[in-house]
C-alpha positions as CSV (number, residue, x, y, z in Angstrom):
1,M,-19.6,-2.0,-33.3
2,D,-22.8,-2.9,-35.0
3,I,-24.9,0.3,-34.8
4,I,-24.7,3.8,-33.5
5,I,-27.9,5.8,-33.1
6,K,-26.9,9.4,-33.3
7,G,-28.4,12.7,-32.1
8,G,-31.9,11.4,-31.0
9,T,-33.8,12.3,-27.8
10,V,-33.3,9.3,-25.7
11,V,-36.2,8.9,-23.1
12,S,-36.4,7.1,-19.8
13,P,-39.4,7.2,-17.5
14,Y,-37.6,9.9,-15.6
15,G,-36.1,12.3,-18.1
16,R,-34.8,12.7,-21.7
17,K,-31.5,13.7,-23.3
18,Q,-30.2,14.3,-26.8
19,T,-27.4,11.8,-27.0
20,D,-26.2,8.7,-28.8
21,V,-26.7,4.9,-28.3
22,M,-24.1,2.4,-29.1
23,I,-25.0,-1.3,-30.0
24,D,-23.0,-4.3,-30.3
25,H,-23.8,-8.0,-30.5
26,G,-27.4,-7.4,-29.6
27,R,-26.9,-5.3,-26.4
28,I,-26.5,-1.7,-25.7
29,I,-22.9,-1.0,-24.7
30,A,-23.1,2.6,-24.0
31,V,-25.3,5.6,-24.0
32,G,-23.5,9.0,-24.4
33,D,-21.4,10.9,-27.0
34,A,-20.2,8.5,-29.6
35,G,-17.6,11.1,-30.8
36,G,-15.6,9.7,-33.7
37,M,-16.5,6.0,-33.0
38,Q,-17.3,3.8,-36.0
39,A,-20.1,1.2,-36.7
40,E,-21.3,-0.9,-39.5
41,R,-24.4,1.2,-39.4
42,V,-24.9,4.8,-38.2
43,I,-28.5,5.8,-37.8
44,D,-29.3,9.6,-37.9
45,A,-31.9,10.0,-35.3
46,T,-31.9,13.9,-35.4
47,G,-35.5,15.1,-34.5
48,K,-36.5,11.7,-33.4
49,I,-37.6,10.4,-30.1
50,V,-35.6,7.2,-29.0
51,I,-37.5,5.0,-26.6
52,P,-37.2,1.3,-25.4
53,G,-39.1,-1.3,-27.3
54,G,-42.6,-1.7,-26.2
55,I,-43.8,-4.8,-24.2
56,D,-47.4,-6.0,-24.7
57,P,-48.4,-8.1,-21.8
58,H,-51.6,-9.5,-23.1
59,V,-52.1,-11.0,-26.6
60,H,-54.0,-14.0,-28.1
61,I,-52.2,-15.7,-31.1
62,E,-53.0,-19.1,-32.7
63,S,-55.5,-19.8,-29.8
64,P,-58.4,-21.5,-31.5
65,Y,-61.8,-21.0,-29.8
66,M,-65.0,-22.8,-30.8
67,G,-64.0,-23.1,-34.5
68,R,-62.6,-19.7,-34.7
69,K,-58.8,-19.5,-35.5
70,G,-58.1,-15.9,-36.1
71,G,-55.9,-14.7,-39.0
72,D,-52.5,-14.2,-37.4
73,D,-49.8,-16.8,-36.5
74,Y,-46.9,-16.2,-34.5
75,Y,-45.0,-14.9,-37.5
76,T,-47.5,-12.4,-38.9
77,A,-48.6,-11.1,-35.4
78,S,-45.0,-10.5,-34.4
79,V,-44.3,-8.7,-37.7
80,A,-47.2,-6.4,-37.0
81,A,-46.1,-6.0,-33.5
82,A,-42.5,-5.0,-34.6
83,I,-43.8,-2.5,-37.1
84,G,-45.9,-1.0,-34.4
85,G,-43.0,-0.7,-32.0
86,T,-43.5,-3.8,-29.9
87,T,-40.4,-5.9,-29.2
88,A,-41.8,-8.4,-26.8
89,F,-45.2,-9.8,-25.9
90,I,-46.9,-12.3,-23.5
91,D,-49.4,-14.8,-24.7
92,F,-51.2,-17.6,-22.9
93,V,-50.9,-21.3,-22.2
94,K,-54.5,-22.5,-21.9
95,P,-55.7,-25.8,-20.2
96,S,-56.5,-28.7,-22.5
97,G,-58.0,-31.8,-20.8
98,D,-55.7,-33.5,-18.4
99,T,-52.4,-32.6,-20.2
100,P,-49.9,-31.2,-17.8
101,K,-49.5,-27.5,-18.2
102,R,-45.8,-27.8,-18.5
103,E,-46.2,-29.9,-21.5
104,L,-48.7,-27.4,-23.0
105,A,-46.2,-24.6,-22.3
106,K,-43.5,-26.5,-24.1
107,K,-45.8,-26.9,-27.1
108,R,-46.6,-23.3,-27.1
109,I,-42.9,-22.2,-27.0
110,S,-42.2,-24.6,-29.7
111,M,-45.0,-23.4,-31.9
112,A,-43.9,-19.8,-31.6
113,E,-40.3,-20.8,-32.6
114,E,-41.4,-23.0,-35.5
115,R,-43.6,-20.3,-36.9
116,G,-40.8,-17.9,-36.9
117,A,-41.7,-15.2,-34.3
118,V,-39.6,-12.1,-34.9
119,V,-39.8,-10.5,-31.5
120,D,-39.3,-12.1,-28.0
121,F,-42.2,-13.8,-26.5
122,S,-43.4,-15.4,-23.2
123,F,-46.5,-16.8,-21.7
124,H,-49.0,-16.6,-18.9
125,V,-50.3,-19.9,-17.7
126,V,-54.1,-20.0,-17.3
127,L,-55.3,-21.8,-14.2
128,N,-58.7,-23.4,-14.2
129,G,-59.2,-24.5,-10.6
130,A,-57.2,-25.1,-7.4
131,T,-56.8,-29.0,-8.1
132,P,-53.8,-30.7,-6.6
133,E,-52.5,-31.1,-10.2
134,N,-52.8,-27.3,-11.0
135,L,-51.3,-26.2,-7.7
136,G,-48.5,-28.8,-7.8
137,E,-47.3,-27.5,-11.2
138,I,-46.9,-24.0,-10.1
139,P,-43.4,-24.2,-8.8
140,E,-42.1,-26.0,-11.9
141,L,-43.8,-23.5,-14.2
142,V,-42.2,-20.6,-12.3
143,R,-38.8,-22.4,-12.7
144,M,-39.5,-22.7,-16.4
145,G,-39.6,-18.9,-16.6
146,L,-43.4,-18.7,-16.6
147,P,-44.1,-17.0,-13.3
148,S,-47.5,-15.3,-14.0
149,F,-50.8,-17.1,-13.9
150,K,-54.1,-16.0,-15.5
151,M,-57.5,-16.5,-13.6
152,Y,-60.9,-15.4,-14.6
153,T,-63.4,-14.3,-11.8
154,T,-66.2,-15.0,-14.4
155,T,-65.5,-18.6,-14.7
156,T,-63.5,-19.6,-11.6
157,R,-64.8,-19.9,-8.1
158,D,-63.5,-17.5,-5.4
159,G,-62.2,-20.5,-3.3
160,D,-60.2,-21.7,-6.2
161,I,-58.8,-18.2,-6.9
162,Y,-57.9,-17.6,-3.2
163,E,-56.2,-21.1,-2.8
164,S,-54.3,-20.7,-6.3
165,M,-53.1,-17.2,-5.2
166,R,-51.8,-18.7,-2.0
167,A,-49.8,-21.3,-4.0
168,I,-48.6,-18.7,-6.5
169,R,-47.3,-16.6,-3.5
170,E,-45.4,-19.4,-2.2
171,S,-43.5,-19.9,-5.5
172,G,-42.9,-16.1,-5.9
173,G,-45.3,-15.8,-8.9
174,L,-47.9,-13.2,-9.7
175,P,-51.7,-13.7,-10.3
176,Y,-53.1,-12.0,-13.5
177,I,-56.8,-11.5,-13.1
178,H,-59.6,-11.0,-15.6
179,A,-61.9,-9.1,-13.0
180,E,-65.6,-9.0,-13.6
181,N,-68.5,-10.0,-11.3
182,A,-70.0,-13.1,-12.9
183,G,-73.3,-13.0,-11.1
184,I,-74.2,-9.4,-12.1
185,I,-73.2,-10.3,-15.7
186,E,-75.2,-13.5,-15.9
187,Y,-78.3,-11.9,-14.2
188,L,-78.4,-8.8,-16.6
189,T,-77.6,-10.9,-19.6
190,A,-80.5,-13.3,-18.8
191,K,-82.8,-10.3,-18.2
192,A,-81.9,-8.5,-21.5
193,L,-82.4,-11.6,-23.5
194,A,-85.7,-12.4,-21.9
195,E,-87.0,-8.9,-22.8
196,G,-85.8,-9.3,-26.4
197,R,-83.0,-6.7,-26.1
198,G,-80.3,-8.3,-28.3
199,E,-78.8,-5.0,-29.7
200,W,-75.0,-4.8,-29.6
201,I,-75.2,-1.9,-27.1
202,N,-76.7,-4.3,-24.5
203,Q,-73.2,-5.9,-24.1
204,A,-72.3,-2.7,-22.3
205,Y,-75.5,-2.6,-20.2
206,T,-75.0,-6.3,-19.1
207,H,-71.4,-5.7,-18.1
208,P,-71.9,-2.5,-16.0
209,N,-68.9,-0.6,-14.4
210,I,-69.8,-2.0,-10.9
211,S,-69.1,-5.4,-12.3
212,E,-65.4,-4.6,-12.8
213,E,-65.2,-2.4,-9.8
214,E,-66.5,-5.1,-7.3
215,A,-64.3,-7.8,-8.8
216,I,-61.1,-5.6,-8.6
217,Q,-61.9,-4.9,-4.9
218,R,-62.4,-8.4,-4.2
219,M,-59.1,-9.6,-5.8
220,A,-57.3,-6.7,-4.2
221,L,-58.6,-7.8,-0.8
222,F,-57.5,-11.4,-1.4
223,A,-54.0,-10.1,-2.3
224,R,-53.8,-7.8,0.7
225,R,-54.9,-10.6,3.1
226,L,-52.4,-13.0,1.6
227,G,-49.6,-10.2,1.6
228,M,-49.0,-10.6,-2.1
229,P,-49.2,-8.5,-5.4
230,V,-52.0,-9.0,-8.0
231,F,-52.2,-7.7,-11.5
232,I,-55.6,-6.7,-13.1
233,A,-56.0,-7.2,-16.8
234,H,-57.6,-4.8,-19.2
235,I,-59.1,-2.2,-16.8
236,S,-61.9,-0.4,-18.6
237,T,-63.7,1.9,-16.1
238,H,-63.1,5.1,-14.1
239,E,-64.0,3.2,-10.9
240,G,-61.1,0.7,-11.7
241,A,-58.7,3.4,-12.3
242,A,-59.6,5.0,-9.0
243,L,-59.1,1.8,-7.1
244,L,-55.6,1.4,-8.5
245,R,-54.8,5.0,-7.7
246,E,-55.9,4.4,-4.1
247,A,-53.7,1.3,-3.9
248,K,-50.7,3.2,-5.2
249,K,-51.2,6.0,-2.5
250,A,-51.3,3.2,0.0
251,G,-48.1,1.6,-1.4
252,L,-50.1,-1.6,-2.1
253,P,-48.9,-3.8,-5.0
254,V,-52.0,-3.8,-7.1
255,Y,-51.0,-3.4,-10.6
256,G,-52.9,-3.2,-13.8
257,E,-53.1,-2.5,-17.5
258,T,-55.5,-0.9,-20.0
259,C,-55.9,-1.2,-23.8
260,P,-56.1,1.3,-26.7
261,H,-59.7,0.6,-27.3
262,Y,-60.6,1.6,-23.7
263,L,-58.7,4.8,-24.4
264,L,-60.1,5.8,-27.7
265,F,-63.6,4.4,-28.2
266,T,-67.0,4.6,-26.3
267,E,-69.9,2.4,-26.1
268,D,-71.5,4.5,-28.9
269,R,-69.6,2.4,-31.3
270,L,-71.9,-0.5,-30.3
271,R,-74.9,1.4,-31.7
272,E,-73.5,1.3,-35.1
273,E,-74.3,-1.3,-37.8
274,D,-70.9,-2.8,-37.5
275,G,-70.9,-2.4,-33.7
276,F,-70.2,-6.1,-33.3
277,L,-66.7,-5.6,-34.6
278,Y,-66.0,-3.5,-31.4
279,M,-67.1,-6.1,-29.0
280,Q,-64.6,-7.6,-26.5
281,T,-64.8,-8.3,-22.8
282,P,-65.0,-6.1,-20.9
283,P,-67.0,-3.9,-23.3
284,L,-66.4,-0.3,-24.3
285,R,-67.4,2.3,-21.8
286,R,-68.2,6.0,-21.7
287,R,-66.2,9.1,-22.4
288,E,-65.6,9.6,-18.6
289,D,-64.0,6.2,-18.4
290,N,-61.7,7.1,-21.4
291,E,-60.6,10.3,-19.6
292,A,-60.0,8.5,-16.3
293,L,-57.8,5.9,-17.9
294,W,-55.7,8.4,-19.7
295,E,-55.2,10.2,-16.3
296,A,-54.4,7.0,-14.6
297,L,-51.7,6.4,-17.2
298,K,-50.4,9.9,-16.6
299,T,-50.2,9.5,-12.8
300,R,-48.8,6.1,-13.4
301,S,-51.4,4.4,-11.2
302,I,-52.3,2.1,-14.1
303,Y,-48.7,0.7,-14.9
304,S,-49.0,-0.9,-18.4
305,T,-50.8,-0.9,-21.7
306,S,-51.7,-4.1,-23.6
307,T,-53.8,-4.9,-26.6
308,D,-55.7,-8.1,-25.8
309,H,-55.0,-8.7,-29.5
310,A,-57.3,-11.3,-31.1
311,S,-57.4,-11.3,-34.9
312,F,-60.8,-12.8,-35.7
313,S,-62.1,-12.1,-39.1
314,R,-65.5,-10.4,-39.7
315,Y,-66.9,-13.9,-40.5
316,E,-65.5,-15.3,-37.3
317,K,-66.9,-12.4,-35.2
318,A,-70.3,-13.1,-36.7
319,M,-70.3,-16.8,-37.3
320,D,-73.0,-17.6,-34.7
321,L,-75.4,-14.8,-35.9
322,K,-78.3,-15.2,-38.2
323,T,-79.4,-12.9,-40.9
324,D,-82.8,-11.6,-41.8
325,E,-84.6,-11.5,-45.1
326,N,-82.4,-8.4,-46.2
327,G,-79.2,-10.3,-45.3
328,K,-78.6,-8.1,-42.2
329,Y,-77.5,-9.6,-39.0
330,I,-80.2,-10.2,-36.4
331,R,-78.6,-8.6,-33.4
332,E,-77.9,-10.9,-30.6
333,F,-75.0,-9.5,-28.6
334,N,-74.4,-12.7,-26.7
335,K,-73.6,-14.6,-29.8
336,V,-70.8,-12.3,-31.0
337,T,-67.2,-13.6,-30.7
338,N,-65.5,-11.3,-28.4
339,G,-62.0,-9.8,-29.2
340,V,-60.4,-7.1,-31.4
341,P,-57.1,-6.9,-33.3
342,G,-54.7,-4.2,-32.2
343,I,-51.1,-5.5,-31.7
344,E,-49.8,-2.9,-34.2
345,M,-51.6,0.1,-32.8
346,R,-50.7,0.2,-29.0
347,L,-47.6,2.5,-29.2
348,P,-49.2,4.8,-32.0
349,T,-52.2,5.4,-29.6
350,L,-49.8,6.3,-26.8
351,I,-47.7,8.6,-29.1
352,N,-50.8,10.4,-30.1
353,G,-51.7,10.8,-26.4
354,V,-48.4,12.6,-26.1
355,S,-49.2,14.8,-29.1
356,E,-52.6,15.7,-27.5
357,G,-50.8,16.5,-24.1
358,R,-52.4,13.6,-22.2
359,L,-49.0,12.2,-21.5
360,T,-45.3,13.1,-21.5
361,W,-42.7,11.1,-23.4
362,E,-41.6,9.9,-19.9
363,D,-45.0,8.7,-19.1
364,L,-45.1,6.8,-22.4
365,V,-41.9,4.9,-21.7
366,Y,-43.2,4.0,-18.2
367,V,-46.5,2.4,-19.4
368,N,-45.2,1.2,-22.8
369,S,-42.3,-0.8,-21.5
370,Y,-40.5,0.1,-18.3
371,A,-43.3,-0.9,-15.7
372,T,-44.2,-3.9,-17.6
373,A,-40.6,-5.1,-17.7
374,K,-40.2,-4.6,-13.9
375,I,-43.5,-6.3,-13.0
376,F,-43.4,-9.2,-15.3
377,G,-39.8,-10.1,-14.9
378,F,-38.2,-8.7,-18.2
379,Y,-36.0,-6.2,-16.4
380,P,-33.1,-5.4,-16.5
381,R,-32.8,-7.0,-19.9
382,K,-35.7,-4.8,-21.2
383,G,-37.6,-1.7,-20.4
384,L,-34.8,0.9,-20.4
385,I,-32.2,2.1,-22.8
386,E,-29.1,1.6,-20.7
387,A,-25.8,-0.2,-20.9
388,G,-26.1,-4.0,-20.7
389,A,-29.8,-4.1,-21.8
390,D,-31.0,-5.8,-24.9
391,A,-30.8,-3.3,-27.8
392,D,-34.7,-3.2,-28.1
393,I,-35.2,0.4,-29.3
394,V,-37.8,2.3,-31.2
395,L,-37.4,5.5,-33.1
396,V,-40.5,7.8,-33.3
397,D,-41.1,10.7,-35.6
398,P,-43.1,13.0,-33.3
399,D,-44.3,15.1,-36.3
400,K,-45.4,12.4,-38.7
401,E,-49.2,12.4,-39.3
402,V,-50.9,9.3,-40.4
403,T,-54.5,8.4,-41.3
404,V,-55.0,4.8,-40.5
405,T,-56.5,2.4,-43.1
406,G,-56.8,-1.4,-42.7
407,S,-54.8,-1.9,-45.8
408,M,-51.7,-0.2,-44.4
409,L,-51.7,-2.4,-41.2
410,H,-50.0,-5.7,-41.1
411,M,-52.4,-7.7,-38.8
412,K,-54.1,-10.6,-40.8
413,V,-57.6,-9.4,-40.4
414,D,-60.1,-8.0,-42.9
415,Y,-61.1,-4.8,-40.9
416,S,-59.6,-2.4,-38.5
417,I,-61.4,-0.7,-35.6
418,F,-59.0,2.3,-36.1
419,E,-60.1,2.8,-39.8
420,G,-59.9,6.5,-40.7
421,M,-58.5,7.7,-37.4
422,K,-55.7,10.4,-37.5
423,F,-52.6,10.1,-35.5
424,K,-49.8,12.5,-34.9
425,G,-46.4,10.9,-34.2
426,W,-45.5,7.4,-35.4
427,P,-42.9,4.7,-34.9
428,V,-40.5,4.8,-37.9
429,M,-37.9,2.2,-37.0
430,T,-37.8,-0.8,-34.6
431,I,-34.6,-2.4,-33.5
432,Q,-34.7,-5.7,-31.6
433,K,-31.6,-7.1,-30.0
434,G,-29.5,-5.0,-32.3
435,T,-31.3,-6.0,-35.5
436,V,-33.4,-3.6,-37.5
437,L,-36.8,-5.3,-37.8
438,A,-39.0,-2.5,-39.2
439,E,-38.3,0.7,-41.1
440,N,-40.7,3.2,-42.3
441,G,-43.7,0.9,-41.9
442,E,-42.1,-2.1,-43.6
443,F,-40.7,-5.2,-42.2
444,A,-37.0,-5.5,-42.7
445,G,-35.7,-8.3,-40.4
446,P,-35.2,-12.1,-40.5
447,R,-37.9,-14.6,-39.7
448,G,-37.3,-16.3,-36.5
449,H,-35.4,-13.5,-34.8
450,G,-37.5,-13.6,-31.6
451,T,-36.8,-16.1,-28.8
452,F,-38.6,-17.3,-25.7
453,F,-37.8,-15.0,-22.8
454,R,-37.4,-16.8,-19.6
455,R,-38.9,-14.4,-17.0
456,E,-37.8,-14.2,-13.4
457,M,-39.9,-12.2,-10.9
458,D,-38.1,-9.8,-8.6
459,P,-39.5,-10.1,-5.0
460,A,-38.6,-6.6,-4.0
461,V,-40.6,-5.3,-7.0
462,L,-43.6,-7.6,-6.3
463,R,-43.9,-6.8,-2.7
464,T,-44.5,-3.1,-3.0
465,S,-45.2,-0.3,-5.5
466,D,-42.3,1.8,-3.8
467,W,-40.0,0.6,-6.6
468,Q,-41.2,3.3,-8.8
């Protein structure tokens, strides 16, 4: 036997027990009293919380955008993910001219492999219209193990989204939606700029809560009429949380995620000198939105947490801004590169939520790994600590207190939005497929340990939220 984890508190979404976990050849072979069994390594987990490895369903890595590359590649981003307790993530295959998306997907998979990703990875495929070519590729992409498809209500017409959803339904896939009302945003942005209101805070004012609320309602209606599920990316508002809560009560498969920045920060950060560093889309909201999102995680009506990780440097965030005679940025919110780095901080944010009484450990497991695994086709290989599953396991010290500095983090970026924040509880060991990747904040595993995970959707899960 390779590893025995002894004496920790093993947590599932539905309970916890102090017990042992036995690992061999990358899989969990038993959960229970190990007795006098021997292993190459015995890990004393006394006083530790033992949870399934996290799954981040929304990251952007090596995805150039208008001259901006970001600091992370697949190796560095996955190292940061592993140290932060994430053992799998989903990135994106974006359109590029007339190149078939299956070919673009193969290139992305090869890129992650060649860079040496250390955790498992998969991809959503971005659809940019209901062309015959796009729709015709969907069944093949599903067979390739890429059954989820990203669409943006801000850039894609409703007719194209509706027809694409129909094709996704026929292939047994899942639409993954960036939901904001384009008309509202465009009107308010033009108005603010015409009135000379370029301050960072105006990003929040030009993307009001109703923009997200309306778009989620619209996408949920499409899904209901088509008799299919839908997943909403990065929910940021209390109205969005309420819509998912109502869908859950009705047994409708309207799923969604939120992100650490929407749980921890408010739009007041946009009033600061460095407020541009906190800009992403949707923007930061108000305290009532933070509280509603925490409550939605606790009630499991928001099912998942992601980071929307984008490792743009300070220079890249501001590269389209001009400066005044004093060298300060002239504030033009519409010229800031949107996106924040966070792939290492998702689990610590949730752990701190447990310490503050916002979540239970069971809730954390649900929104950190289990529900994501079920919805996106990782289960039963991932998402639970049970016999037969991949040995993706994280040990948490619930009493460890950490004050975050950018220098202690491993994301390749020259600032941290979490700088100076205090967290209670911290991941201290990450095991992925039976290999210790991270220990006490340091990477300890081999380069290239991660592999492409071929996902398969379970129709019984996708049809209804009753699987919970």
